[in-house]
N, CA, C and O atoms as CSV, one atom per row, in Angstrom:
chain,resi,resn,atom,element,x,y,z
A,1,UNK,N,N,116.559,53.673,83.385
A,1,UNK,CA,C,117.432,52.930,84.279
A,1,UNK,C,C,117.367,51.447,83.950
A,1,UNK,O,O,116.324,50.917,83.567
A,2,UNK,N,N,118.488,50.809,84.106
A,2,UNK,CA,C,118.590,49.375,83.845
A,2,UNK,C,C,119.105,48.690,85.098
A,2,UNK,O,O,120.077,49.139,85.706
A,3,UNK,N,N,118.458,47.614,85.475
A,3,UNK,CA,C,118.849,46.882,86.683
A,3,UNK,C,C,120.188,46.191,86.465
A,3,UNK,O,O,120.408,45.555,85.434
A,4,UNK,N,N,121.085,46.321,87.450
A,4,UNK,CA,C,122.342,45.577,87.465
A,4,UNK,C,C,122.065,44.300,88.243
A,4,UNK,O,O,121.749,44.337,89.432
A,5,UNK,N,N,122.186,43.182,87.561
A,5,UNK,CA,C,121.817,41.895,88.149
A,5,UNK,C,C,123.060,41.081,88.499
A,5,UNK,O,O,124.167,41.393,88.061
A,6,UNK,N,N,122.860,40.060,89.275
A,6,UNK,CA,C,123.966,39.222,89.737
A,6,UNK,C,C,124.633,38.487,88.581
A,6,UNK,O,O,125.838,38.237,88.625
A,7,UNK,N,N,123.888,38.145,87.572
A,7,UNK,CA,C,124.457,37.433,86.431
A,7,UNK,C,C,125.121,36.141,86.863
A,7,UNK,O,O,124.531,35.361,87.611
A,8,UNK,N,N,126.341,35.903,86.403
A,8,UNK,CA,C,127.061,34.680,86.722
A,8,UNK,C,C,128.002,34.812,87.896
A,8,UNK,O,O,128.829,33.930,88.130
A,9,UNK,N,N,127.890,35.912,88.649
A,9,UNK,CA,C,128.767,36.121,89.799
A,9,UNK,C,C,128.455,35.086,90.867
A,9,UNK,O,O,127.314,34.964,91.311
A,10,UNK,N,N,129.470,34.344,91.275
A,10,UNK,CA,C,129.266,33.314,92.288
A,10,UNK,C,C,130.523,33.118,93.114
A,10,UNK,O,O,131.524,33.805,92.916
A,11,UNK,N,N,130.462,32.190,94.023
A,11,UNK,CA,C,131.581,31.890,94.924
A,11,UNK,C,C,132.349,30.667,94.445
A,11,UNK,O,O,131.767,29.707,93.939
A,12,UNK,N,N,133.664,30.720,94.613
A,12,UNK,CA,C,134.517,29.561,94.375
A,12,UNK,C,C,134.841,28.910,95.710
A,12,UNK,O,O,135.026,27.696,95.796
A,13,UNK,N,N,134.907,29.729,96.742
A,13,UNK,CA,C,135.261,29.247,98.080
A,13,UNK,C,C,134.002,28.937,98.874
A,13,UNK,O,O,133.006,29.655,98.788
A,14,UNK,N,N,134.060,27.876,99.636
A,14,UNK,CA,C,132.950,27.533,100.520
A,14,UNK,C,C,133.029,28.244,101.855
A,14,UNK,O,O,132.229,27.964,102.748
A,15,UNK,N,N,133.978,29.163,102.014
A,15,UNK,CA,C,134.168,29.867,103.280
A,15,UNK,C,C,133.303,31.116,103.410
A,15,UNK,O,O,133.385,31.827,104.412
A,16,UNK,N,N,132.482,31.384,102.413
A,16,UNK,CA,C,131.674,32.604,102.434
A,16,UNK,C,C,130.244,32.290,102.038
A,16,UNK,O,O,129.975,31.315,101.336
A,17,UNK,N,N,129.328,33.138,102.502
A,17,UNK,CA,C,127.976,33.198,101.971
A,17,UNK,C,C,127.921,34.466,101.134
A,17,UNK,O,O,128.419,35.509,101.557
A,18,UNK,N,N,127.335,34.389,99.980
A,18,UNK,CA,C,127.255,35.543,99.084
A,18,UNK,C,C,125.911,36.233,99.265
A,18,UNK,O,O,124.860,35.620,99.077
A,19,UNK,N,N,125.949,37.500,99.629
A,19,UNK,CA,C,124.740,38.320,99.696
A,19,UNK,C,C,124.885,39.392,98.617
A,19,UNK,O,O,125.757,40.255,98.707
A,20,UNK,N,N,124.044,39.334,97.615
A,20,UNK,CA,C,124.136,40.276,96.495
A,20,UNK,C,C,123.034,41.311,96.598
A,20,UNK,O,O,121.881,40.975,96.870
A,21,UNK,N,N,123.385,42.559,96.384
A,21,UNK,CA,C,122.401,43.639,96.328
A,21,UNK,C,C,122.592,44.359,95.008
A,21,UNK,O,O,123.657,44.925,94.758
A,22,UNK,N,N,121.597,44.346,94.179
A,22,UNK,CA,C,121.664,44.992,92.871
A,22,UNK,C,C,121.557,46.510,92.965
A,22,UNK,O,O,121.365,47.079,94.040
A,23,UNK,N,N,121.685,47.126,91.835
A,23,UNK,CA,C,121.555,48.574,91.734
A,23,UNK,C,C,121.133,48.906,90.314
A,23,UNK,O,O,120.710,48.020,89.571
A,24,UNK,N,N,121.242,50.168,89.928
A,24,UNK,CA,C,120.807,50.596,88.603
A,24,UNK,C,C,121.956,51.179,87.802
A,24,UNK,O,O,122.864,51.805,88.350
A,25,UNK,N,N,121.901,50.964,86.498
A,25,UNK,CA,C,122.776,51.625,85.542
A,25,UNK,C,C,121.930,52.684,84.860
A,25,UNK,O,O,120.908,52.367,84.251
A,26,UNK,N,N,122.344,53.932,84.957
A,26,UNK,CA,C,121.629,55.032,84.324
A,26,UNK,C,C,122.413,55.481,83.103
A,26,UNK,O,O,123.615,55.732,83.189
A,27,UNK,N,N,121.741,55.581,81.977
A,27,UNK,CA,C,122.369,56.053,80.749
A,27,UNK,C,C,121.889,57.475,80.501
A,27,UNK,O,O,120.687,57.725,80.408
A,28,UNK,N,N,122.827,58.402,80.394
A,28,UNK,CA,C,122.487,59.807,80.165
A,28,UNK,C,C,122.712,60.167,78.699
A,28,UNK,O,O,123.416,59.457,77.980
A,29,UNK,N,N,122.120,61.257,78.267
A,29,UNK,CA,C,122.262,61.719,76.888
A,29,UNK,C,C,123.694,62.177,76.632
A,29,UNK,O,O,124.341,62.746,77.511
A,30,UNK,N,N,124.174,61.926,75.432
A,30,UNK,CA,C,125.490,62.409,75.007
A,30,UNK,C,C,125.367,63.879,74.612
A,30,UNK,O,O,124.307,64.322,74.169
A,31,UNK,N,N,126.448,64.627,74.773
A,31,UNK,CA,C,126.474,66.033,74.386
A,31,UNK,C,C,126.929,66.138,72.938
A,31,UNK,O,O,127.994,65.630,72.587
A,32,UNK,N,N,126.144,66.786,72.101
A,32,UNK,CA,C,126.480,67.014,70.701
A,32,UNK,C,C,126.868,68.477,70.543
A,32,UNK,O,O,126.075,69.370,70.839
A,33,UNK,N,N,128.083,68.720,70.079
A,33,UNK,CA,C,128.574,70.084,69.870
A,33,UNK,C,C,128.459,70.444,68.397
A,33,UNK,O,O,128.934,69.704,67.536
A,34,UNK,N,N,127.828,71.581,68.103
A,34,UNK,CA,C,127.709,72.088,66.740
A,34,UNK,C,C,128.353,73.468,66.720
A,34,UNK,O,O,127.936,74.367,67.449
A,35,UNK,N,N,129.372,73.628,65.878
A,35,UNK,CA,C,130.090,74.903,65.777
A,35,UNK,C,C,129.953,75.413,64.350
A,35,UNK,O,O,130.375,74.747,63.405
A,36,UNK,N,N,129.357,76.603,64.193
A,36,UNK,CA,C,129.191,77.203,62.871
A,36,UNK,C,C,130.550,77.604,62.310
A,36,UNK,O,O,131.403,78.118,63.034
A,37,UNK,N,N,130.745,77.363,61.009
A,37,UNK,CA,C,131.965,77.793,60.329
A,37,UNK,C,C,131.862,79.283,60.022
A,37,UNK,O,O,130.806,79.760,59.607
A,38,UNK,N,N,132.955,80.019,60.223
A,38,UNK,CA,C,133.000,81.442,59.876
A,38,UNK,C,C,132.909,81.582,58.354
A,38,UNK,O,O,133.472,80.768,57.622
A,39,UNK,N,N,132.212,82.597,57.884
A,39,UNK,CA,C,132.031,82.827,56.446
A,39,UNK,C,C,132.261,84.298,56.132
A,39,UNK,O,O,132.149,85.152,57.011
A,40,UNK,N,N,132.582,84.588,54.883
A,40,UNK,CA,C,132.698,85.967,54.408
A,40,UNK,C,C,132.026,86.064,53.047
A,40,UNK,O,O,131.835,85.065,52.355
A,41,UNK,N,N,131.671,87.291,52.681
A,41,UNK,CA,C,131.161,87.554,51.340
A,41,UNK,C,C,131.467,89.000,51.001
A,41,UNK,O,O,131.706,89.819,51.889
A,42,UNK,N,N,131.460,89.304,49.736
A,42,UNK,CA,C,131.666,90.667,49.253
A,42,UNK,C,C,130.302,91.340,49.171
A,42,UNK,O,O,129.316,90.720,48.773
A,43,UNK,N,N,130.256,92.613,49.551
A,43,UNK,CA,C,129.016,93.383,49.502
A,43,UNK,C,C,128.345,93.196,48.141
A,43,UNK,O,O,128.982,93.361,47.100
A,44,UNK,N,N,127.068,92.853,48.156
A,44,UNK,CA,C,126.284,92.674,46.942
A,44,UNK,C,C,126.234,91.241,46.435
A,44,UNK,O,O,125.373,90.909,45.620
A,45,UNK,N,N,127.129,90.394,46.896
A,45,UNK,CA,C,127.121,88.989,46.482
A,45,UNK,C,C,126.069,88.210,47.276
A,45,UNK,O,O,125.588,88.659,48.317
A,46,UNK,N,N,125.733,87.045,46.757
A,46,UNK,CA,C,124.811,86.153,47.472
A,46,UNK,C,C,125.510,85.581,48.702
A,46,UNK,O,O,126.735,85.469,48.742
A,47,UNK,N,N,124.723,85.228,49.687
A,47,UNK,CA,C,125.282,84.599,50.889
A,47,UNK,C,C,125.917,83.253,50.534
A,47,UNK,O,O,125.399,82.524,49.688
A,48,UNK,N,N,127.021,82.930,51.171
A,48,UNK,CA,C,127.595,81.596,51.000
A,48,UNK,C,C,126.752,80.574,51.773
A,48,UNK,O,O,125.941,80.941,52.622
A,49,UNK,N,N,126.953,79.321,51.473
A,49,UNK,CA,C,126.295,78.270,52.253
A,49,UNK,C,C,126.795,78.334,53.687
A,49,UNK,O,O,127.996,78.465,53.927
A,50,UNK,N,N,125.886,78.242,54.628
A,50,UNK,CA,C,126.249,78.269,56.044
A,50,UNK,C,C,126.446,76.830,56.505
A,50,UNK,O,O,125.516,76.022,56.484
A,51,UNK,N,N,127.660,76.527,56.918
A,51,UNK,CA,C,128.027,75.163,57.279
A,51,UNK,C,C,128.473,75.106,58.729
A,51,UNK,O,O,128.634,76.138,59.380
A,52,UNK,N,N,128.668,73.914,59.222
A,52,UNK,CA,C,129.052,73.724,60.624
A,52,UNK,C,C,129.847,72.443,60.780
A,52,UNK,O,O,129.864,71.582,59.901
A,53,UNK,N,N,130.502,72.344,61.923
A,53,UNK,CA,C,131.242,71.150,62.311
A,53,UNK,C,C,130.531,70.529,63.512
A,53,UNK,O,O,130.002,71.235,64.370
A,54,UNK,N,N,130.529,69.220,63.558
A,54,UNK,CA,C,129.848,68.493,64.626
A,54,UNK,C,C,130.848,67.582,65.328
A,54,UNK,O,O,131.649,66.909,64.680
A,55,UNK,N,N,130.796,67.567,66.652
A,55,UNK,CA,C,131.585,66.602,67.417
A,55,UNK,C,C,130.708,66.023,68.521
A,55,UNK,O,O,129.721,66.629,68.938
A,56,UNK,N,N,131.086,64.858,68.974
A,56,UNK,CA,C,130.345,64.199,70.045
A,56,UNK,C,C,129.407,63.108,69.565
A,56,UNK,O,O,128.670,62.530,70.364
A,57,UNK,N,N,129.424,62.815,68.260
A,57,UNK,CA,C,128.562,61.747,67.748
A,57,UNK,C,C,128.988,60.400,68.319
A,57,UNK,O,O,130.177,60.163,68.533
A,58,UNK,N,N,128.045,59.536,68.561
A,58,UNK,CA,C,128.296,58.231,69.179
A,58,UNK,C,C,127.694,57.108,68.334
A,58,UNK,O,O,126.794,57.330,67.525
A,59,UNK,N,N,128.208,55.910,68.541
A,59,UNK,CA,C,127.632,54.676,67.988
A,59,UNK,C,C,127.422,54.709,66.481
A,59,UNK,O,O,126.452,54.140,65.981
A,60,UNK,N,N,128.320,55.368,65.749
A,60,UNK,CA,C,128.201,55.406,64.297
A,60,UNK,C,C,127.162,56.383,63.780
A,60,UNK,O,O,126.904,56.416,62.576
A,61,UNK,N,N,126.553,57.185,64.658
A,61,UNK,CA,C,125.591,58.192,64.206
A,61,UNK,C,C,126.304,59.205,63.317
A,61,UNK,O,O,127.499,59.453,63.478
A,62,UNK,N,N,125.562,59.787,62.378
A,62,UNK,CA,C,126.075,60.857,61.536
A,62,UNK,C,C,125.227,62.100,61.753
A,62,UNK,O,O,124.085,62.014,62.206
A,63,UNK,N,N,125.797,63.261,61.425
A,63,UNK,CA,C,125.043,64.509,61.577
A,63,UNK,C,C,123.751,64.438,60.769
A,63,UNK,O,O,122.705,64.899,61.227
A,64,UNK,N,N,123.821,63.862,59.567
A,64,UNK,CA,C,122.645,63.766,58.712
A,64,UNK,C,C,121.547,62.877,59.264
A,64,UNK,O,O,120.382,63.022,58.893
A,65,UNK,N,N,121.911,61.956,60.150
A,65,UNK,CA,C,120.894,61.047,60.687
A,65,UNK,C,C,120.232,61.570,61.957
A,65,UNK,O,O,119.191,61.057,62.365
A,66,UNK,N,N,120.830,62.598,62.594
A,66,UNK,CA,C,120.232,63.069,63.853
A,66,UNK,C,C,119.914,64.559,63.872
A,66,UNK,O,O,119.230,65.029,64.781
A,67,UNK,N,N,120.404,65.319,62.875
A,67,UNK,CA,C,120.099,66.750,62.805
A,67,UNK,C,C,119.179,67.018,61.623
A,67,UNK,O,O,119.231,66.318,60.612
A,68,UNK,N,N,118.345,68.026,61.756
A,68,UNK,CA,C,117.461,68.426,60.679
A,68,UNK,C,C,117.519,69.940,60.540
A,68,UNK,O,O,117.893,70.636,61.485
A,69,UNK,N,N,117.156,70.450,59.385
A,69,UNK,CA,C,117.146,71.890,59.168
A,69,UNK,C,C,118.535,72.420,58.872
A,69,UNK,O,O,119.454,71.658,58.574
A,70,UNK,N,N,118.677,73.727,58.957
A,70,UNK,CA,C,119.954,74.357,58.656
A,70,UNK,C,C,120.148,75.624,59.450
A,70,UNK,O,O,119.302,76.013,60.255
A,71,UNK,N,N,121.276,76.260,59.209
A,71,UNK,CA,C,121.617,77.500,59.905
A,71,UNK,C,C,121.028,78.697,59.174
A,71,UNK,O,O,120.735,78.615,57.982
A,72,UNK,N,N,120.854,79.801,59.877
A,72,UNK,CA,C,120.510,81.071,59.251
A,72,UNK,C,C,121.383,82.141,59.879
A,72,UNK,O,O,122.124,81.862,60.821
A,73,UNK,N,N,121.305,83.351,59.372
A,73,UNK,CA,C,122.151,84.413,59.910
A,73,UNK,C,C,121.313,85.623,60.258
A,73,UNK,O,O,120.167,85.757,59.830
A,74,UNK,N,N,121.911,86.501,61.045
A,74,UNK,CA,C,121.248,87.755,61.402
A,74,UNK,C,C,121.040,88.582,60.133
A,74,UNK,O,O,121.858,88.540,59.215
A,75,UNK,N,N,119.942,89.329,60.091
A,75,UNK,CA,C,119.628,90.148,58.922
A,75,UNK,C,C,120.608,91.305,58.789
A,75,UNK,O,O,121.109,91.823,59.788
A,76,UNK,N,N,120.876,91.704,57.566
A,76,UNK,CA,C,121.724,92.858,57.299
A,76,UNK,C,C,122.512,92.666,56.027
A,76,UNK,O,O,122.931,91.551,55.715
A,77,UNK,N,N,122.722,93.755,55.279
A,77,UNK,CA,C,123.499,93.693,54.043
A,77,UNK,C,C,124.593,94.743,53.998
A,77,UNK,O,O,125.403,94.734,53.071
A,78,UNK,N,N,124.645,95.656,54.975
A,78,UNK,CA,C,125.725,96.638,55.008
A,78,UNK,C,C,127.009,95.954,55.448
A,78,UNK,O,O,126.968,94.923,56.119
A,79,UNK,N,N,128.134,96.516,55.078
A,79,UNK,CA,C,129.430,95.964,55.457
A,79,UNK,C,C,129.520,95.900,56.978
A,79,UNK,O,O,129.178,96.870,57.655
A,80,UNK,N,N,129.974,94.778,57.525
A,80,UNK,CA,C,130.102,94.598,58.965
A,80,UNK,C,C,130.092,93.128,59.320
A,80,UNK,O,O,130.017,92.261,58.448
A,81,UNK,N,N,130.167,92.861,60.598
A,81,UNK,CA,C,130.140,91.486,61.092
A,81,UNK,C,C,128.731,91.179,61.576
A,81,UNK,O,O,128.162,91.941,62.358
A,82,UNK,N,N,128.173,90.087,61.124
A,82,UNK,CA,C,126.815,89.693,61.504
A,82,UNK,C,C,126.838,88.340,62.161
A,82,UNK,O,O,125.791,87.828,62.556
């Protein structure tokens, strides 16, 4: 939390007394969405690279600067959806 302060807020008119009461600014975490790209392969071939799309990055952040590791897939080599 960050205190919200009076700063340069003041009166121009002499018809008032200023009573200031501060409060807090709360900064919450941004939501990062990671969506795996659909992939296909032919039976017996090596797995393709598993890739993804990222949205929700803030302040010039890149996926490479805030994510680590990679995707994996469910085990299986028979024809089907995994």
